[in-house]
C-alpha positions, 0 to 999 in steps of 0.5 A: 462446533465451528458453526457456533463460532461462525455464528458468534463472529457474525452476531458480534460484528453485527452488534458493532454496526454502525461503526464509529470511524474516521473517513478515508479519501477513497470509499468502496462502491455499494450495490454494484453487484460486483466482487469488490477486492481490497488488497493492501498491506496489513493494518493499512485500513482495508477493514475500515473501508469495508466498515465505511461501506457497511455504514453507507448500506445501513444509511440506505436502509439495508437491515443489519441482518443482511450483512455478513462479516467474517474475519479469517484472521481469527485464530478460531478459524485457523484450520479452516480449508476451502472445503469448509467455507460453505459452513459460513453460508449454512451458518448464516442461513440458520441464523436468518432463514427468512433472509434471501441469500441474494439480498445479503452483502458479504464481507470477507476480511483477510480471506487469502489465509484460506487456500483456494478461497477464490473458487468458493467466491466465484461459485458464491457470486455466480449462484447466490450473491452479487454483493461480495467484498474481499480484503487481503494482504497478498498481491498475488492472491488478490490480483493475478490469481484472482483475475485468472479464476474470476475472469473479470468479475472483480473491481479492485480498490488497492489500499495504502496507509494514510495519505497526508490529507488523511493524516491531517484529518486523523490529527484534526488539522485544517488543511484549508491553509488561508491563515498563517497559523494554519499554514504553520500547523500543516507544515509541522504536520508534514514534518511529522508525517514524513518522519513517522508512520502513516498506519492508522492505529499508529497515527492515533497512538500518542506514546512513542514507545507504543508506536514502536511496539506496534510497528515492530509487531506489524513487521514481525507479523508480515514476515511470519504470517505473510511470507514465512508461513504463506511461502513455506520459508524456513530460513527466517534469520536470513530473510530478516537480514535480507529485508533489512538490507532492502530497507537500508537501500531505500531510493537507490538501485538495489542489486540482489546479487550484491546482497547474495554475495554479502550473505555468502561471505558471512558463511550463510547458505542461501541460493541466488534464485531464492533471494530473487523469489524473496524480492518478489514475495516482499512486494506481493505482501505490499511491504515494498513497491518495486520501481524499474529503470526507464528504458526504451527497450523492454530487454534493457529494462528487465536487465536493469536494477530495480529500486525498492520503496517501503510501504511506510516510513515509520515502519522502516525507521522502527526496524532500522533505527537509523542514526543519520538524517534520512529526511531526503530519502523519506521524502522520496519514499513519501512522494512515491507512495502518493504517486502509487495511490493515484496510479491507474491500472495501465499507469507505470512509474520508473526512475531515470538514470543517465549521466544524471538522475531523475527520481520518477518518470510517470507514464499514463497509458503509453505516454510519459506524462510527468517527470518528478525530482525529489530533494529535501533542500536545494539551497546549496548551489551544487545540489540545485544544479544536480537536481535541475540537470537530472530532470532536464536530461530526463526531459530530453530523453523522454520528450516530456515537458511537465517538470516538477521538483518537490522540496520541503519548502521552496515554492517557485517556477524557473525556466532553464533551457527553454523548459519550465520547472515547477518547484513546489513544497511537499505539503502543498503537492501532497494535498493537491495530489490527494 
């Protein structure tokens, strides 16, 4: 019975090929003879990247029947275990007995749903098939555990919601800003991008009501499927409150202990250790990105408070429905997400806090490469001095002289204390940083 379902899923996907898609900035390699992993938050476009790779395979002559796609989030496969995964291969071989399994390109979407799937993938790779693509919404499953089991076989392509460049492409906006009219369109697009969601499906949805429905659906699925079910959490109301508190504290150092004391004062039962575990879980499912404080001492770094940035501005706004003007916070979150897109495996991002603050300290390998300050507007003189003083203090401590301040509109260069500070509009920085 399950074999019939598997065969049906394979055949239905093959009927859709080639796919009609809007291209992303990054593409997956084809014919690398590697396990290609695509981790990322739900609905950010992981499946689309795999479909783009399939289109490329079809262009170079790979037959449709040589492509096997299974999406494990199909409810008909929900009771599948790792012991059952061989049925996928036997089902495919029954469909195409004359196709050598070594010539097949396999795409497994949301595979982290199946416990111990990585042993199946390793056996498949070592004994049968060298072109395997796997996507999933859990960082632990697609990074640390995978690296341990697969011992260096995978190539990882972490995926995020749309960049600003991709957002403009989805909206049909020309980013070659030679004409004043085009510049105005790009500037207006940036305002929308910073405020709204960058999840592809939401970007392509016109109705504001439908956008909110989609985003709240994403949020609830992340909580229920990716956290509650995966980590066997029973205290859903406290988890929901905890996540909202983290969201509300965007761009600020976050004390898990303070949230614990707040929850405890309401008469709700939860342990500190459990909240610290939850803080890890919400990052493991890519709902948040955790940034440590810059310290020269590793011990001090581990003892300092982290900042938590949300994977999508629109998701945060849909959940919190903020009443105040959050443009500055959202801009800082937007910049952090773009920095993450460009990070290499040995790179790190910190925040700096001394007598003044600097939003981002960018470390490439072992060197501090750049300091970035983010503020919506610096027309107020006290704001201007605060932002400049913060980046200069960070420069003095880190010995880094590449200094950038990102605002909504200002485009200039200034010299202060013998150091050059580049002030750049966010839309321009985002497009050049893509």
